[in-house]
C-alpha positions in Angstrom: 0.1 0.3 0.0 1.1 3.4 -1.0 3.0 5.8 2.6 0.1 8.4 2.8 2.3 10.6 4.7 4.6 10.2 2.0 2.6 10.7 -0.6 0.9 14.4 1.3 4.6 16.0 2.3 4.4 17.9 -1.1 1.0 19.7 -0.3 2.2 20.2 3.2 5.4 22.3 1.5 3.1 23.8 -0.6 1.2 25.6 2.7 4.3 26.2 4.3 4.3 30.9 5.4 5.2 32.4 2.8 7.6 35.1 3.5 6.6 38.5 1.5 9.8 40.3 3.1 11.8 38.5 1.6 10.3 38.2 -2.3 10.4 42.0 -1.5 14.2 42.3 -0.5 14.8 40.6 -4.0 12.9 42.5 -5.9 14.3 46.1 -4.3 18.4 43.7 -4.5 17.1 43.7 -9.0 15.9 47.0 -9.0 19.0 49.2 -7.2 21.8 46.2 -9.0 20.1 45.6 -12.4 21.0 48.7 -15.0 18.6 47.9 -17.2 14.7 47.2 -15.2 12.0 45.9 -16.9 8.0 47.0 -15.9 6.2 42.8 -16.6 3.7 42.4 -19.0 1.8 39.3 -17.2 -1.8 38.1 -17.4 -4.1 35.2 -15.5 -7.1 35.1 -14.1 -7.3 35.5 -9.9 -10.4 35.8 -7.8 -11.2 39.7 -7.2 -13.2 40.4 -3.7 -16.4 42.4 -4.1 -16.9 45.7 -2.8 -19.9 46.5 -0.8 -21.5 46.1 2.7 -24.2 44.4 1.4 -22.2 41.7 -0.2 -20.2 40.7 2.5 -23.3 40.6 4.4 -24.5 38.0 2.7 -21.9 35.8 3.9 -21.7 33.3 0.5 -18.7 33.0 -0.6 -18.9 32.3 -4.5 -21.1 36.0 -4.2 -18.5 37.6 -2.2 -15.2 36.5 -4.6 -15.1 36.4 -8.9 -13.2 35.5 -10.8 -11.4 37.8 -13.2 -8.9 38.2 -15.9 -6.3 40.0 -14.7 -3.4 41.6 -16.7 -0.6 43.7 -16.0 -0.1 45.9 -18.5 3.1 48.6 -18.0 1.8 50.4 -14.8 -1.4 49.9 -15.3 -3.5 47.1 -13.5 -6.8 45.7 -15.4 -10.0 43.5 -15.0 -12.1 41.8 -17.0 -14.3 39.1 -16.6 -12.9 37.0 -19.0 -9.9 36.5 -21.0 -10.4 38.7 -24.2 -9.5 36.7 -27.8 -10.4 37.8 -31.7 -14.4 37.6 -30.5 -15.0 39.1 -27.5 -11.8 41.9 -26.9 -14.0 44.8 -28.4 -16.8 43.9 -27.0 -15.3 43.2 -22.7 -15.4 45.9 -20.0 -13.0 46.1 -18.6 -11.9 48.5 -15.3 -8.4 50.1 -15.5 -6.0 51.6 -12.3 -3.2 53.0 -12.7 -0.1 52.5 -10.0 1.1 54.9 -8.9 5.1 55.7 -7.1 2.5 54.5 -3.3 0.9 51.9 -4.0 2.0 48.5 -2.7 1.3 45.0 -1.8 0.1 43.2 1.2 -0.7 39.8 1.9 -2.0 37.6 4.8 -1.0 34.1 4.9 -2.9 33.5 8.7 -6.5 33.6 6.8 -5.9 32.9 3.8 -2.8 31.3 2.0 -3.9 32.7 -1.6 -5.3 36.4 -0.5 -2.6 39.1 -1.0 -3.8 42.8 -2.0 -2.5 45.8 -4.3 -2.8 49.2 -2.6 -3.4 51.1 -6.1 -3.9 54.7 -4.1 -5.1 56.0 -0.6 -8.6 55.7 -1.6 -9.0 52.2 -3.7 -7.7 48.7 -2.9 -8.0 45.5 -5.2 -8.3 42.2 -3.1 -7.4 39.2 -4.7 -7.3 35.9 -4.2 -5.0 33.4 -6.5 -5.4 29.4 -5.9 -2.2 28.6 -4.9 0.9 30.1 -3.1 3.3 30.2 -5.9 0.3 31.5 -8.8 0.6 34.4 -5.9 4.4 34.5 -5.4 4.2 35.2 -9.1 1.9 38.2 -9.2 3.2 40.2 -5.9 7.2 39.6 -7.8 5.6 41.4 -10.7 3.8 43.6 -8.9 6.5 44.9 -7.0 8.5 44.9 -9.4 6.5 48.0 -11.2 5.5 49.9 -8.2 9.3 49.2 -7.0 9.7 51.0 -10.4 7.5 54.6 -9.7 9.0 53.7 -6.6 11.9 54.2 -7.6 11.4 57.4 -10.6 9.1 59.2 -7.7 12.1 60.3 -5.8 12.9 63.2 -8.2 11.4 65.8 -8.9 12.0 67.3 -12.9 12.7 70.4 -12.5 13.5 71.4 -16.6 13.2 70.0 -20.0 17.3 70.3 -20.9 16.4 69.3 -24.7 14.1 66.8 -27.0 15.2 65.2 -30.4 14.8 62.2 -32.1 14.9 59.3 -30.3 13.0 61.3 -26.9 12.7 64.0 -24.3 15.7 65.0 -21.9 15.0 65.9 -18.0 16.8 67.9 -15.5 15.8 66.7 -12.1 16.7 66.4 -8.9 16.2 63.5 -6.1 13.9 65.0 -3.6 15.8 64.0 -0.2 19.6 64.5 -1.5 19.4 67.3 -3.8 21.4 65.3 -6.2 20.8 66.2 -10.3 20.4 63.8 -12.7 19.3 63.6 -16.1 16.3 61.1 -17.4 15.7 60.5 -21.3 12.3 59.1 -21.9 12.1 57.6 -25.0 9.0 56.3 -26.8 10.0 53.6 -28.9 8.0 52.2 -31.4 8.8 48.4 -32.4 10.1 45.5 -30.4 13.3 45.9 -32.7 14.0 49.0 -31.6 13.1 48.6 -28.7 15.9 45.8 -28.1 18.2 49.0 -30.2 17.3 50.6 -27.8 18.6 48.7 -24.6 21.8 47.5 -26.4 23.2 50.9 -26.7 21.7 52.5 -23.2 24.3 48.9 -21.6 26.6 50.7 -24.5 27.0 54.2 -23.2 27.1 52.7 -19.9 30.7 50.6 -21.1 32.6 53.9 -22.9 31.3 56.0 -19.9 33.2 53.9 -17.5 35.9 54.2 -20.0 35.6 57.7 -21.2 35.7 60.9 -19.2 33.7 64.0 -21.0 31.6 66.3 -19.7 29.2 66.1 -22.9 29.2 61.2 -22.6 25.3 61.2 -20.4 26.5 58.1 -17.6 24.1 55.8 -18.1 22.8 54.9 -14.1 20.3 53.3 -14.5 17.5 52.8 -17.8 13.9 51.4 -17.1 11.4 49.4 -19.5 7.8 50.0 -19.2 5.8 49.0 -22.3 7.1 51.1 -25.4 8.6 53.3 -23.3 11.9 53.3 -22.5 13.4 55.8 -19.4 17.5 56.3 -18.9 19.0 58.1 -16.4 22.6 59.3 -14.9 24.7 62.2 -14.7 26.6 65.1 -16.2 23.8 66.9 -17.1 25.0 70.7 -16.9 27.0 70.5 -19.6 24.6 68.0 -21.6 24.6 68.0 -25.2 21.6 67.1 -27.2 22.1 66.0 -30.7 18.9 65.9 -33.3 
């Protein structure tokens, strides 16, 4: 006869406490250390808790939690009733919220191992539930990466435009806490091939800046890829020249 306890061991392993702090710490370390950080594109079914005190009064599980198709696209999170396809994409009703520098992910394993929430702003929080802990970890990692990018960019104030060229716009930024001044270049990329080329150029500029010291070369410290936009920032602001 099969060993029942041995057969059930993997399931017990899957229900071990979810370490949110460790996951968020790894995301923050990745954002801080990587030169190129991409905002994830992801979509899957989740259960979303319906709002309204009258729904909770019903006490029926299927009335409180509804299965939705959720998508993380750039800095926006979207949900709809079902997965879109060629036949339904134009008719599906969707709800879209823009994540901000203040957005954050939280979880509570004691009550529900698959449950977590995304605080979009002070007035809006989505309560979500994944089918298992692994799916929950994927969503939290991807949402936290996007929130981390927005939080990092939110540490700066835009002072003025340094120049506008065929590849994008360059701004002068000042760090809100330290007063450090940097340059930020925003580029809208039209297609995947152009994005690959732009990312390669960011790496190249970083390599050149490490070997050549010139006031007109922007020292690229980090680049964020968000959908079709590439945002690069670096030093050498006062003498920065923009080629057109």
